[in-house]
C-alpha positions in Angstrom: 99.4 105.4 89.6 102.4 104.9 91.8 102.0 104.1 95.5 101.4 107.2 97.6 104.5 108.6 99.4 104.8 108.5 103.2 105.9 111.6 105.0 107.3 111.4 108.5 107.6 107.6 108.1 110.8 107.5 110.0 109.5 109.4 113.0 108.2 107.4 115.9 104.4 108.0 116.3 105.0 109.1 119.9 107.2 111.9 118.7 104.8 113.3 116.1 103.4 116.8 116.6 99.7 117.4 115.7 100.5 118.8 112.3 102.9 116.0 111.4 100.4 113.5 112.7 97.6 114.9 110.5 99.9 114.6 107.4 101.0 111.1 108.4 97.3 110.0 108.8 96.5 111.4 105.3 99.5 109.6 103.8 98.8 106.3 105.6 95.1 106.3 104.6 96.1 106.8 101.0 98.8 104.2 101.1 96.7 101.5 102.9 93.8 102.2 100.5 96.2 101.9 97.5 97.8 98.7 98.6 94.5 97.2 99.7 93.1 97.9 96.3 96.2 96.3 94.6 95.8 93.2 96.8 92.0 92.7 97.0 90.8 94.0 93.7 93.7 93.8 91.3 95.5 90.7 92.6 98.8 92.6 92.1 100.2 93.4 95.6 103.3 95.6 95.7 104.3 95.1 99.3 104.5 92.2 101.6 101.6 91.4 103.9 103.8 92.2 106.9 104.7 95.6 105.5 101.0 96.3 105.0 100.3 95.3 108.6 103.1 97.7 109.6 101.3 100.5 107.8 98.1 99.5 109.4 99.5 99.4 112.9 101.2 102.7 112.5 97.9 104.3 111.5 96.3 102.7 114.5 99.0 104.0 116.8 98.6 107.6 115.5 94.8 107.4 115.7 95.1 106.2 119.3 97.3 109.2 120.2 95.3 111.7 118.2 91.7 110.5 118.3 90.5 113.8 116.8 92.3 112.7 113.5 90.2 109.5 113.2 88.2 109.5 110.0 84.8 107.9 110.0 85.8 105.7 107.0 89.4 105.1 108.0 90.9 101.9 106.6 90.7 100.6 110.2 86.9 100.5 109.6 86.8 98.4 106.5 85.6 94.8 106.5 86.1 92.1 103.8 85.1 92.6 100.2 81.8 93.3 98.4 79.6 90.2 97.7 80.1 88.6 94.3 77.4 88.7 91.6 75.6 85.5 90.6 73.8 84.9 93.9 70.9 86.7 95.6 72.0 89.3 98.2 71.2 89.0 101.9 71.3 92.0 104.2 72.7 90.9 107.6 70.4 91.9 110.5 73.6 92.4 112.6 76.8 93.2 110.7 79.3 90.4 110.3 82.6 92.1 111.3 86.1 91.0 111.1 88.7 90.8 113.9 91.7 92.9 114.8 95.0 91.0 114.7 97.7 90.4 117.2 101.1 89.1 116.1 103.1 89.0 119.4 102.6 88.8 123.1 102.7 92.6 123.5 99.8 92.9 121.1 97.7 90.5 123.2 98.7 92.4 126.3 97.6 95.6 124.6 94.2 94.0 123.9 93.8 93.1 127.6 95.0 96.6 128.6 92.5 98.2 126.3 89.6 96.2 127.8 90.7 97.3 131.3 91.0 100.9 130.3 87.6 100.9 128.6 85.7 99.3 131.6 85.9 101.6 134.6 85.5 98.8 137.2 88.4 96.8 135.8 90.6 99.9 135.5 89.9 100.6 139.2 90.7 97.1 140.3 93.9 95.8 138.5 93.8 92.6 140.6 90.4 91.5 139.1 91.0 88.8 136.5 89.6 89.2 132.9 88.2 85.9 131.9 88.9 85.1 128.2 87.7 82.2 126.0 90.4 81.1 123.6 89.3 79.2 120.5 90.7 78.1 117.2 90.6 80.5 114.3 89.4 78.4 111.4 90.8 79.1 107.9 87.5 78.8 106.1 84.7 80.8 104.6 82.6 82.8 107.1 78.9 81.9 106.9 75.7 82.8 108.7 72.8 80.3 109.1 69.3 81.6 110.1 66.9 79.4 111.9 63.3 80.2 112.6 61.3 77.9 114.9 64.1 75.4 114.7 64.2 75.2 110.9 67.0 76.4 108.6 65.5 79.1 106.4 68.5 81.0 105.0 72.3 80.9 104.7 74.6 83.7 103.7 78.3 84.5 103.3 79.8 87.4 105.1 80.4 89.5 101.9 81.3 93.0 102.9 80.0 92.6 106.4 76.7 94.4 105.7 75.5 92.3 102.8 76.4 88.7 101.7 75.4 86.1 99.2 72.4 83.8 99.5 73.9 80.3 99.6 71.0 78.5 101.3 70.6 75.8 98.7 74.4 75.0 98.8 74.6 75.0 102.6 71.7 72.5 102.8 74.1 70.0 101.1 76.7 70.1 104.0 76.3 67.0 106.0 76.9 68.4 109.5 74.7 71.4 109.1 71.4 70.6 110.9 68.2 71.3 108.9 66.2 71.1 112.1 67.7 72.1 115.5 67.6 69.8 118.5 66.9 71.0 122.1 65.1 74.2 123.2 66.4 76.6 120.5 65.3 80.3 120.3 62.5 81.0 117.8 65.0 83.1 115.8 68.6 82.0 115.9 71.3 83.2 113.5 74.3 80.9 113.9 77.7 82.1 112.5 80.8 80.1 111.8 83.1 78.8 109.1 82.5 76.5 106.2 85.7 74.5 105.8 87.3 71.3 104.4 89.5 68.9 106.2 93.1 68.4 105.1 92.4 64.7 104.1 89.3 65.7 102.1 91.2 68.5 100.4 94.0 66.2 99.2 91.5 63.6 98.1 89.5 66.3 96.2 92.6 67.6 94.4 93.5 64.0 93.5 90.1 63.5 91.9 90.3 66.9 90.1 93.7 66.0 88.7 92.5 62.6 87.5 89.6 64.3 85.8 91.7 67.1 84.3 89.9 69.7 86.4 91.1 72.7 88.4 93.4 72.1 91.3 92.8 74.2 94.4 95.6 76.0 96.2 94.6 75.2 99.7 91.6 73.9 101.8 90.1 77.4 102.2 90.0 78.1 98.5 88.5 74.7 97.9 85.8 75.3 100.5 85.0 78.8 99.2 85.0 77.6 95.5 82.8 74.7 96.4 80.3 76.7 98.4 80.0 79.4 95.8 78.9 77.0 93.0 75.7 78.1 91.1 74.8 74.4 90.8 74.1 72.9 94.3 74.8 69.5 92.9 78.5 70.4 92.6 78.6 71.6 96.2 76.9 68.4 97.3 79.8 66.4 95.7 82.4 68.3 97.6 83.3 67.3 101.2 82.3 70.5 103.1 81.8 70.9 106.8 80.7 73.6 109.1 81.9 74.9 112.5 79.1 76.9 114.3 80.5 78.9 117.2 79.1 82.4 117.1 75.8 84.1 116.6 74.1 87.2 115.2 70.4 87.9 115.7 68.7 85.8 118.4 65.2 86.1 119.9 66.5 85.3 123.4 70.0 85.0 125.0 72.0 81.8 124.6 73.7 82.2 128.0 75.6 84.6 130.2 79.1 83.8 128.8 80.7 82.8 125.6 81.4 79.4 126.9 77.7 78.9 127.9 76.6 80.1 124.5 79.0 77.6 122.7 77.6 74.8 124.8 74.1 75.8 123.8 75.0 75.7 120.1 76.5 72.3 120.6 73.2 71.2 122.2 71.3 72.5 119.2 73.4 70.1 117.0 76.3 72.2 115.8 79.9 71.1 115.6 82.3 73.4 117.6 85.8 74.4 116.7 87.5 72.5 119.5 89.7 72.5 121.6 88.9 75.8 123.4 89.9 77.0 126.8 88.9 79.6 129.4 92.0 81.6 130.3 92.4 84.0 133.2 95.8 85.5 132.5 98.0 86.4 129.5 100.3 83.5 130.5 97.4 81.1 130.1 96.4 82.6 126.8 99.9 82.4 125.4 100.2 78.9 126.8 97.1 77.8 124.8 98.4 79.6 121.7 101.8 77.8 121.9 100.2 74.4 122.6 97.9 74.7 119.6 100.7 76.0 117.4 102.8 73.0 118.2 99.9 70.7 117.4 98.7 72.6 114.4 99.7 70.0 111.8 97.8 67.2 113.7 94.4 68.9 113.9 93.2 67.7 110.5 92.0 71.1 109.4 93.5 74.4 108.7 93.7 77.2 111.3 95.7 80.4 111.1 95.6 81.5 114.7 93.7 81.7 118.0 90.8 84.0 118.8 90.5 85.5 122.3 87.0 86.6 123.3 86.0 88.2 126.6 83.9 85.5 128.2 81.2 87.5 129.9 78.5 88.5 127.3 77.4 91.6 129.4 81.0 92.9 129.1 81.0 92.2 125.4 77.8 94.2 125.1 79.4 97.2 126.9 82.7 97.0 125.1 80.8 97.1 121.8 82.4 97.6 118.4 84.6 99.9 116.4 83.4 100.2 112.8 85.7 97.4 111.7 85.9 94.9 114.6 84.6 94.1 118.1 86.5 95.6 121.1 86.0 92.3 123.0 87.8 90.0 120.7 91.2 89.7 118.8 92.8 87.1 116.6 96.4 86.1 117.5 97.8 85.0 114.2 100.4 82.3 113.6 103.7 83.1 111.9 103.9 82.7 108.2 105.2 79.4 106.8 108.5 79.1 104.8 110.2 76.8 102.3 113.3 76.8 100.1 113.4 76.5 96.3 115.3 77.7 93.2 114.8 81.1 91.5 114.6 80.3 87.8 114.0 83.8 86.4 112.9 87.3 87.2 110.1 88.7 85.0 108.2 92.0 85.0 104.6 92.7 85.7 103.1 95.9 84.3 100.3 97.4 86.5 97.4 99.6 85.3 99.4 102.7 86.4 102.5 101.6 84.5 104.4 100.4 87.6 106.9 97.7 86.8 106.9 95.0 89.5 109.7 92.3 89.4 108.3 88.8 89.9 110.2 85.7 90.9 109.6 82.7 88.7 110.3 79.7 91.0 110.7 76.0 90.9 107.2 75.1 92.3 107.3 74.3 96.0 104.7 73.4 98.6 104.6 76.1 101.2 102.1 75.3 103.9 99.9 73.2 101.6 100.0 75.6 98.7 102.0 75.1 95.5 103.9 78.3 94.9 105.5 79.0 91.6 105.7 82.8 91.6 106.5 85.4 94.3 106.7 89.1 94.5 110.1 90.8 94.6 108.5 94.2 95.3 111.0 96.6 93.6 114.6 96.9 92.5 115.8 98.1 95.9 114.4 95.0 97.5 116.4 92.8 95.1 119.6 94.7 95.6 119.3 94.8 99.3 118.9 91.0 99.6 121.3 90.4 96.6 118.8 88.2 94.9 120.1 86.6 91.7 118.7 84.2 89.1 119.8 80.6 90.0 119.9 81.3 93.8 118.2 79.1 96.4 115.8 81.3 98.1 113.5 81.2 101.2 109.9 81.6 100.2 107.3 82.8 102.7 103.6 83.1 102.4 103.0 86.4 104.4 99.9 86.0 106.4 99.8 82.5 104.9 98.6 84.1 101.6 100.9 86.2 99.6 104.2 84.5 98.5 107.4 86.6 98.9 111.1 85.9 99.0 112.5 86.5 102.4 116.2 85.9 101.7 118.7 83.9 99.7 120.7 80.9 101.0 124.2 82.2 100.3 126.0 78.9 101.0 124.1 77.3 98.2 124.9 79.9 95.5 126.6 78.3 92.5 129.6 80.5 91.6 129.1 84.3 91.0 125.9 84.7 88.8 125.4 88.2 87.4 123.3 90.7 89.4 119.8 91.5 88.1 119.7 94.8 86.1 116.6 97.1 86.4 114.7 97.5 83.1 115.3 100.5 80.9 112.1 99.9 78.9 108.6 98.5 79.3 108.4 94.8 78.3 105.0 95.4 76.7 105.2 98.6 74.6 109.0 99.1 74.8 108.6 102.7 76.0 111.2 104.0 78.3 111.0 102.8 81.9 112.0 105.6 84.4 112.3 105.9 88.1 111.4 109.3 89.5 113.1 110.7 92.6 111.3 109.4 95.7 109.6 106.5 94.0 110.4 102.9 94.8 109.4 101.6 91.4 110.0 102.3 87.7 107.2 103.3 85.5 106.4 102.8 81.9 106.1 106.2 80.1 103.9 104.7 77.4 100.7 105.9 79.1 97.6 105.3 76.9 99.6 103.6 74.2 100.7 100.8 76.5 98.4 97.9 76.1 99.2 96.6 79.6 98.0 99.8 81.2 94.9 99.9 79.1 93.9 96.4 80.1 94.7 97.0 83.8 92.6 100.2 83.8 89.7 98.4 82.4 90.1 95.5 84.8 90.1 98.0 87.6 86.9 99.6 86.3 85.0 96.2 86.3 86.6 94.9 89.5 84.4 93.7 92.4 84.7 96.9 94.5 84.0 99.0 91.4 81.4 98.1 88.8 81.5 94.4 89.6 80.4 93.1 86.2 79.9 89.4 86.3 81.3 87.6 83.4 83.8 90.4 82.5 86.8 89.1 84.4 90.5 89.7 83.7 90.7 87.1 80.9 87.6 88.5 79.1 88.7 92.1 79.5 92.0 91.2 77.9 90.3 89.3 75.1 87.8 92.1 74.3 90.5 94.8 74.5 92.9 93.0 72.2 90.0 92.5 69.7 89.2 96.2 69.8 85.7 95.7 71.3 86.4 97.8 74.3 89.0 100.6 74.4 87.4 102.8 77.0 85.1 102.1 80.0 82.1 103.5 78.2 82.7 100.9 75.4 81.6 98.2 77.8 78.1 99.6 77.8 78.0 99.8 74.0 78.7 96.1 73.6 76.2 94.3 71.4 75.4 90.6 70.9 76.7 90.7 67.3 80.1 92.0 68.6 80.5 88.8 70.6 78.8 86.1 68.6 81.1 83.8 66.8 84.0 84.3 69.3 85.5 81.1 70.6 83.9 79.9 73.9 81.0 82.3 73.6 77.5 80.7 73.4 74.1 82.2 73.3 73.5 81.7 77.1 76.9 83.2 78.1 76.4 86.2 75.9 73.0 86.8 77.3 74.3 86.6 80.9 77.1 89.0 80.2 74.9 91.6 78.5 72.4 91.3 81.3 75.1 91.8 83.9 76.3 94.9 82.0 72.8 96.2 81.8 72.3 95.6 85.5 75.3 97.9 86.2 74.0 100.9 84.3 72.8 102.1 87.7 75.6 102.4 90.2 76.2 104.1 93.6 78.4 107.3 93.5 81.2 105.9 95.7 81.7 102.8 93.4 81.6 105.1 90.3 84.4 107.3 91.8 86.5 104.3 92.8 86.1 102.8 89.3 87.7 105.9 87.6 91.1 104.9 88.9 92.1 108.4 90.2 95.5 108.3 91.9 95.2 107.8 95.7 91.5 107.3 95.5 90.7 103.9 97.0 87.5 102.7 98.6 88.0 105.0 101.6 88.6 108.2 99.7 85.9 107.4 97.1 83.3 106.9 99.9 84.5 110.1 101.6 84.0 112.1 98.3 80.5 110.5 97.8 79.5 111.2 101.4 80.5 114.9 101.2 79.3 115.8 97.8 76.4 113.4 97.6 75.8 113.6 93.8 77.9 113.1 90.7 77.0 116.6 89.4 78.0 118.3 92.6 81.2 116.4 92.9 82.3 116.9 89.4 81.5 120.7 89.4 83.3 121.0 92.8 86.4 119.2 91.6 86.6 121.4 88.4 86.2 124.5 90.5 88.8 123.3 93.0 91.4 123.3 90.3 91.9 126.9 91.3 93.9 126.7 94.6 92.6 130.1 95.7 88.9 129.1 95.3 86.4 128.3 98.0 85.9 124.9 96.3 89.5 124.0 96.9 89.3 125.2 100.6 86.2 123.1 101.0 88.0 120.0 99.6 90.9 120.4 102.0 88.5 120.9 104.9 87.1 117.4 104.4 88.4 115.3 107.3 91.0 112.9 105.8 91.7 114.8 102.5 95.2 116.2 102.4 97.0 118.4 99.9 98.4 115.4 97.9 95.0 113.7 97.5 93.4 117.0 96.6 96.0 117.6 93.9 95.5 114.1 92.4 91.8 114.7 92.4 91.9 118.1 90.7 94.6 117.0 88.3 92.3 114.3 87.1 89.6 116.9 86.3 92.2 119.2 84.6 92.7 116.6 81.8 90.4 117.1 78.9 90.6 113.4 78.0 89.3 112.5 81.5 86.4 114.9 81.2 85.6 113.5 77.8 85.6 110.0 79.3 83.4 111.1 82.1 80.9 112.6 79.7 80.9 109.5 77.6 80.2 107.4 80.7 77.5 109.7 82.0 75.6 109.2 78.7 75.5 105.5 79.4 74.8 105.4 83.1 72.7 106.5 86.0 74.9 107.3 89.0 72.9 107.2 92.2 73.4 109.9 94.9 75.1 108.8 98.1 72.7 107.4 100.7 74.1 107.1 104.3 74.1 103.5 105.5 71.3 102.4 107.7 72.0 102.8 111.4 74.8 105.3 111.0 72.8 108.5 110.7 69.7 109.7 112.5 71.0 109.1 116.1 70.3 111.5 119.0 73.6 113.3 118.2 73.5 112.9 114.4 76.0 115.2 112.8 77.0 116.9 116.1 80.5 117.5 117.3 81.2 116.5 120.9 84.2 117.2 123.1 84.9 115.6 126.5 86.9 117.3 129.3 87.7 116.4 132.9 87.2 113.1 134.7 84.1 111.1 134.0 82.7 109.0 136.9 80.2 106.6 135.4 81.9 105.9 132.1 85.5 105.5 131.0 86.5 108.0 128.3 86.6 105.2 125.7 83.1 104.0 126.5 81.8 107.6 126.5 83.3 108.2 123.1 81.8 105.0 121.8 78.4 106.0 123.0 78.6 109.4 121.4 79.7 107.9 118.1 77.0 105.3 118.3 74.5 108.2 118.5 75.9 109.7 115.3 78.3 112.2 116.8 81.9 113.0 115.8 84.2 113.2 118.8 87.1 115.6 118.6 89.8 116.6 121.1 89.6 120.4 121.0 86.8 123.0 121.4 86.1 125.3 118.5 83.2 127.4 117.2 81.9 124.3 115.4 81.6 122.2 118.6 78.0 121.4 119.6 78.5 120.0 123.1 81.2 120.0 125.6 80.7 117.2 128.2 82.2 118.4 131.4 83.5 116.0 134.1 85.3 116.7 137.4 88.3 118.9 137.4 87.5 120.4 134.0 90.3 122.6 132.6 90.7 125.3 130.0 88.3 123.7 127.6 85.3 124.7 129.7 86.5 128.3 129.8 87.0 128.3 126.0 83.5 126.8 125.5 81.9 129.5 127.5 83.8 132.2 125.6 82.6 130.7 122.2 79.1 130.1 123.4 79.4 126.3 123.1 76.8 124.4 125.1 78.2 122.5 128.1 76.5 119.4 129.6 77.2 117.1 132.6 78.0 113.4 132.3 74.4 112.6 133.5 73.0 114.8 130.8 75.2 113.2 128.2 74.1 109.7 129.2 70.4 110.8 129.0 71.0 112.5 125.7 72.5 109.5 123.9 69.9 107.2 125.4 67.3 109.2 123.4 
């Protein structure tokens, strides 16, 4: 499946008309979902981290200008990844959300401006300072520790923000995690922070690993994550982990009136804080702290990747609330990526599950910000040609977002002679079928389809990936092994595996076989959205899969509707297009999938092996006072800013749009209401005052 195309990509978001904006949102949602899937689930990114951020920020800009186009499950609403198997699952009482990112001063200023615009009293008094607490953004593993009556009773990773892994036994082995709190702690206290490893401990651990012939970790964060997620707590105990506790979830009583007071309370209970921190009262003070820490970053003794700014007053945090992905009252100001120079030894090709051929740089290994980098993405042939990258060149390697290695440029003065230019492939390196580049595509694709072993393996890897079926023990290496041995050719074959199929294979013992078969058996029941995602339909990432599941609710309904929607004149097709966030391109890919007999056969084969659960709305998202209602605001509101009013409506289950139609349930009328009020009256739409709205959402 090639990356989705982007219409209107060259048009500034401020110049887009409503129709162009709707198409752009549809394209961006598909592209962000596709590239997010390539990065998080398939470990095969096709674009640089900075390019992904550009797509993300463009979607944010269009959504800000056209709020009626915001989809409930927009990529801007996603958090993290699903929890891994192997540990018990813990449902967070209060979701553990991620933070929005800032990369430049103007992004930080935008954050401050958005706070002022949201809170009416700050908007009315521009001279009133906004007090912000700036603290270090630790590059570790997010963790939540629950205390009851002062005693540690449970610890969990963030997971997907709603549900994490139970790592209580392992957290108890961390030296600076208090088992019993000191001071006057609340009866219920959920402390949140980061499990991390100091730079010195990381280097010492890798030295011991190398001496023992064990696995070397790429960086301190990976070492911390790998150490915490050991099934044997004794292994975790032997690793030098530490914990910074600086935030909180559920509490039985407040920790203070400000972020700074709450941090001081946590320190009093026995937690180590991520210091230094500083209260700032202007953007100059915030940027000054950012620059100061950036210059001292290498001397801190532990890894950070930015500064987090939080509105200091907790009552303002409460009012600002959350978008579905992140709090409105905090933002992470990321540090620039780190760079290094090395030699490009070769350019090889990676074949993705869709047949996309991605050129990969094989490098002389180099340490880039504490990580040994030996390979880097070259994206596509245009990228190579544009930067004139040739084998033998000295190149500048950058870890975008301090994670994904990429080649930024060559160092022309160090080129030896005139080496030949790299030539795009004419055939697939795996099956030797023709490699073609279609008009409008950035990459070449193998035409081998189902006969290409690389694609077969990648499609199976996608099926069992964490966000899809998440089958523990059936990782990339095992999928490849079983596929090459002929044990699994189709997804349904996974559920037909028997003990005798695996017995006698190298590395497989009775216990490991039992664990794998149990994991497979546990996945015979799966939620509808995960099932749809696992099918690998083009332009169907987590967002679209969840959208389909939410709308059609059951596998039978969805499948029947998609088959019927193959007729573009049908009501089923019109219904598909009417789903907010589904454009014509996505609809075509969906109906094309169901038009293929092989796909229908594969679906039938799977259905015989599985139970696909109907979609159930997440707790807390449905059942509000305005559940399922469509609300429009007009005129000037007095008690609430427009942003806070919208947030309250959405928190009560409503969908807020920008225009009145026959489907509108309520028009909230403020002062100086315009034509929307007249249109609502003509359509028979109920109008209510701001006071009535506030009373309504309060229940």
